[in-house]
N, C-alpha and C positions, 0 to 999 in steps of 0.2 A: 520375350526378347531379352537377351543378355544385358543390354544397356540398363535395364531396370534393377540389376543386381548391385550396381556400383553405388558408392556413397553419394548422397544428394548434393553435397557441397562440391563435388568434382565438376569441372567445366565440361562442356559438350565435347570438346576435343579429347579430353582425358577419358571420358566414357567411351567414345568411339574407338580410340586407340586400344583401350583395354578389351573391348568387345572383339575387335579385329584380331588381336593377339590370341585371345582365348579361343575364338572360333577356329583359327588356323591351327593352334596347338591341338584342339580336340579333333580336327580333321586328320592331322598327322597321326595322332594316337589311334584313332578309329581304323585307319588304313593299316597301321602296324599290328594292331591287336585283333583285327577282324578274323584272320585265319585261326588264331589261337582260341578265340571265343567260340567260333563255329566248330572247332575240332571236338568240343565236348558234347555236341549234339549227336543223336543216333543217326544211323544210315537213313537216307543217302547223303546227309549233309556233312557229318563228321569226316568220313574218308575223303571227301572232296573239298574240305575247308580251304585248302591252299588255292584251289582253282577259283573259288568264289572271291578270295582275296585278290588274286591277280586280275580277275575280271573287273573288280571294282576299281583297281588302280588304272587299268586301261580306260575304263569309262570316264574317270575323272580327268585323266591326261588328255583324252580325246576332246572333252568338253573345254578344258582350259585353252588348248591350242586353237580349236575352232572358234571359241568365243573371242580370243584376242585378234585373230585374223578377221573375224566377222565384224568386230568393232571398227577396225581400220577400213574395211571395205564399206561399211555403213556410213562412216564419216565422209569418205571420198564420194560415195554416191549421193549423199545428202547435199554436199557442196556442189556437185555437178547438177543436181536437180534445181538448185537455186542460182546457178551461174547465169551470166549475161549471154553466153554463147548458146545458140539454139541447138547446135550439134551435140554439145555436152548434155543438155537437158533431155534431148530425145534419146540419147544413148543410155543415160541413167534410168529414164522412164521405161525404156524397153527392158532393161535388166530387171528392174523391180517388177514389172508386169509379168514377165516370163516366170520368175522364181516364185512369186506369190500366187501365181495361177496354176502351178503344177505341184503334184504331191512330192514330198521330200523323198519318199522311197524311190520314185521314178528318177529323181535327180541323182540319187546315189548310184542307182543301177546305170544310168546314162554315163556318169563320170567314169565308172569302173569298166564298163563293157563297150560303150559307144565312142567315148572320147579317144581311145587308142586307135580306133578305126578311122576317125576323122583326122587325127594327127599321127601319122606313122612314126613309130619309134618312141611314142609316149606311153610307156607301160608303167603305170603307177602301182605301187604296192597297195594292198587293201587298206592299210591304215592311212596312207597319204591320200588315197581316193576318198575315203570317208571324211577326212579333214577338209579337203577341197569342197566337197558337196555340202557339208554342214556349214562351212564358212560362207559359201555363196548364199545359202538359204537364210541363215541368221543375219547376214549382212544386208539383205534386202529389207528385212523387217526393222533392223536397226536404222537403216537409211530413212525410213518413214518417221520413226520416232525422233531422230535428230532433226529432220526437216521440220517437223511440227514444232520442235523447240526453237529452231531458228525463226520461224514465222511468228512465234508467240512473243518474241521480244519486241516491245513497243518501238515503233519507228522513231519516236521522240528521243530514245536513248542514242540512236545512231546520229541523229541530227545534232543533238547536244554535244556529242563527242567530236563531231566534225567542226562545230562552232568553236570548240576549244583549240582547234588547230591540229588535232590528231590525224595521222595519215590513215589510208584505207586499211592497211594491215594492222595497225594498232587498234583501230576501231573494232575490227573483227575479233582479234585475239584477246584484247583487254576488256572489251565492253560486251560485245554480242555473244561470242561463243561461251564464256563462263555462265552467262544467264541461260543460254539455250541448253547447255549441258545439264544444268540443275533441273530444268523443266523436263528434259528427256530422260533423266536418270531412272525414274520408276519404271517406264516401259522397257528401258534397256536392261534393267535388272530382271524384269519378268521374262524377257527374251532369253537371258542367260540361264535362268532356272529351267525354262522350257527346253533349252538346248540340252541340258543334262539328261532329260528324259528322252528327247528325240534321238540322242546318240544311240539308243537301243536299236534303231533301224540299221545301224552299221553291221548287224549280224548277217544281213542279207548278202553281203559280199565277203563274208568269212572273217571279219574282225572279231577276235576272241575277247569281246567285252562281256559285261555282266549278263546281259540277256542271252548271248550266245552260249555262255557257260551253263546257265540254267537250262536252256533248251537241250543241250547235249546230255546233261546229267539226267533230266527227266525222260529223255528218249531211251537212255541206256538202262535206267532203273525202273521205269514205268511207275514212278511215284511223283506225279505232277503237283500234288497239293503241298507237300513239304518243300519241294524244290522251288516252285514258283513263289511260295510264301516267303522263302528266304531271299529270293531275288527282290521281291516287292519291299520287304523290310529294309534291305540294304539300300535300295534306291531312296526309300523314305529317310533313312539316316543321312545319306549324302545330300539330298535336297534340303533337309532341315539345317544342316551345317552351312551349306552354301547360302541359304536364305538368311542365316544369322550374319554372315559376312556382308551380304548385300544390304541388309537392314542397317548395319553399322555404318556403311558408306553413305546411305541416305541420311542417317542421323547426323553424320559429320557435316554434310552440306546443308542441313536444315531444310530438307525438301518441303516439309509441311509448313515452313514459315514460323516455327515456334522459337522463342528465345531461350526457353528452359532446356 
């Protein structure tokens, strides 16, 4: 982990900030230089280096957009699951039940092919359809992680805050939610890293992301070993850098409860 590279006398916040900046810079450099580095490799990688680079950018962009929307959906669904109104609880439970009980590939195909038939005039581009399906999927898993965090906050914290005269909104946003978010952070991070790999299923509806690029090249060149190895290594590079960013966020919030 990059946080171990910084001077020991630095504070937790300084180490976290340095790790975040370093990981983001490395991510940008990797995406900028990926095409140039792959161009030095023999066929079929070298001549298609730019296609791999473009596919990696699309994969990362798809993950970032879907992950952001999925976090908002997950938070809303978790709040609905713990709401006082039964209708909201049932609606959120139904959403989570359906999404978690069906394969992601089926969800992507449903959004792209079936949703326009159900809602005439709604013809989503392949990228937008993939974002919607991935967001709905990761949102359901995020909802359960956040709900678990909300339920893990001791009831005494809420009662003490109310005894001090805080209103319901202040109790939630100033006392309950910060603690719940800290508890839910590790599974949320795990969901985001998994989303980066799950985004490969977007190839099924024609999104030209990393897996789609690799599949097209190996089909045209009949060299699956070199092509798919390059795809796998690129995914490994992206997930490693994303993990460093997520680890820095966990370190900043002291998820493990360490003071050092």
